[in-house]
C-alpha positions in Angstrom: 2.7 7.6 -11.9 -0.3 5.3 -11.6 -0.1 2.0 -9.8 -2.6 -0.8 -9.7 -2.9 -2.7 -6.5 -4.5 -6.0 -5.9 -5.3 -6.7 -2.2 -5.2 -10.1 -0.5 -6.3 -11.6 2.9 -6.5 -9.4 5.9 -5.8 -6.2 3.9 -8.7 -7.0 1.5 -11.0 -7.6 4.5 -10.0 -4.3 6.2 -10.2 -2.1 3.1 -13.1 -3.9 1.6 -11.7 -3.7 -1.9 -10.2 -6.3 -4.2 -8.1 -3.8 -6.1 -7.7 -0.1 -6.8 -5.6 2.3 -8.8 -3.5 4.8 -7.0 -1.7 7.9 -8.2 1.9 8.6 -6.9 4.4 11.2 -7.6 7.2 10.4 -10.0 10.2 8.9 -8.1 8.0 7.6 -5.2 9.1 4.6 -3.3 7.2 1.6 -2.0 7.5 3.1 1.4 5.8 6.3 0.1 2.9 4.2 -1.2 2.5 2.4 2.2 2.6 5.8 3.8 -0.2 7.2 1.5 -2.3 4.1 2.0 -2.0 4.4 5.8 -3.1 7.9 5.6 -6.1 7.0 3.4 -7.3 3.9 5.3 -6.1 4.7 9.0 -4.3 3.1 11.8 -5.7 -0.4 11.4 -4.1 -0.6 7.9 -0.9 0.9 9.1 -0.6 -1.8 11.7 -1.1 -4.6 9.1 1.6 -3.0 6.9 3.9 -2.5 9.9 4.8 0.7 8.1 7.8 2.6 9.5 8.8 5.6 7.5 12.4 5.2 8.7 12.6 1.6 7.2 12.2 0.4 3.7 11.4 -3.2 5.0 7.9 -4.5 5.0 7.5 -7.7 6.9 4.6 -9.4 4.9 3.7 -9.9 1.2 0.1 -8.8 1.3 -0.5 -7.1 -2.1 0.5 -7.0 -5.6 1.5 -3.7 -7.3 1.7 -3.1 -11.0 3.5 0.0 -12.1 2.5 1.4 -15.5 4.1 4.2 -17.4 
């Protein structure tokens, strides 16, 4: 499944992109997306997301995600 992501604020500054498309496996969760983005962009982005694989809770609203079939 392809998702379109629009970045804001600190995330946009760290990544250096306004938006991007990202390919996920069917059935992926938002947590899976944060995990993949953390792998792609490294520890600094992981700390912004406050990503924790054991939790589905993300503390800040920092991006918009559009799912398309």
